[in-house]
C-alpha positions, -999 to +999 in steps of 0.1 A: +895-375+497+907-353+469+902-315+468+893-318+431+860-332+422+853-354+391+833-325+377+863-301+381+885-326+363+860-329+335+858-291+334+896-288+331+896-314+303+868-295+285+888-262+288+918-278+273+898-295+245+883-262+234+915-242+239+936-264+216+910-261+189+905-223+194+868-229+200+864-208+231+854-178+209+822-198+201+815-211+236+793-184+250+765-193+274+740-186+247+756-209+221+763-236+247+727-236+259+715-239+223+739-268+217+726-284+249+690-283+237+701-300+204+718-328+224+687-333+246+666-335+214+690-362+201+685-381+233+647-378+231+648-391+195+661-425+208+629-429+229+604-411+207+584-441+195+592-466+222+567-478+248+576-473+284+587-509+287+608-507+255+625-476+268+637-496+298+650-525+278+674-511+252+696-532+231+733-528+238+737-507+206+709-484+215+721-481+251+755-471+238+740-444+216+719-431+245+751-431+267+768-410+240+740-384+241+740-383+279+777-377+278+772-348+253+745-334+276+768-336+307+797-320+288+776-290+278+762-286+313+797-286+328+810-262+301+781-238+306+785-239+344+822-231+339+814-201+317+790-188+343+812-196+373+785-219+388+796-248+409+773-274+393+776-300+420+767-274+447+739-260+426+725-295+421+727-303+458+710-270+467+683-277+442+677-311+456+672-295+490+647-271+476+629-299+459+627-319+492+609-289+507+587-284+477+578-321+475+575-335+511+576-373+509+546-377+532+525-356+508+537-368+474+545-404+481+535-424+450+520-394+433+532-376+401+513-344+410+531-311+407+538-292+439+509-268+432+484-297+428+484-312+463 
């Protein structure tokens, strides 16, 4: 197993991408978080008027467009976490553990209720 995660490799590629374009001056956590929201909105636009069933059965073209938006979202998440020195994978795993405590399977199985509703 490698000492370098896929997210770290992606982080390094993002650093280089921005560096060779002299964009780091613009990549503050504030600006990156705002750009992230724009990308999330672009993702949402693909599903805005679809039924639940339609959203699960995308055409190949629509699926590729959604994949591009998901990639943009991931890139911004990785870049923000780099700027803030947050290990994104470890943060996600820790949050999953917190959510497991907040939403015990035996209490929430098959329910969409929020943790303060059961």
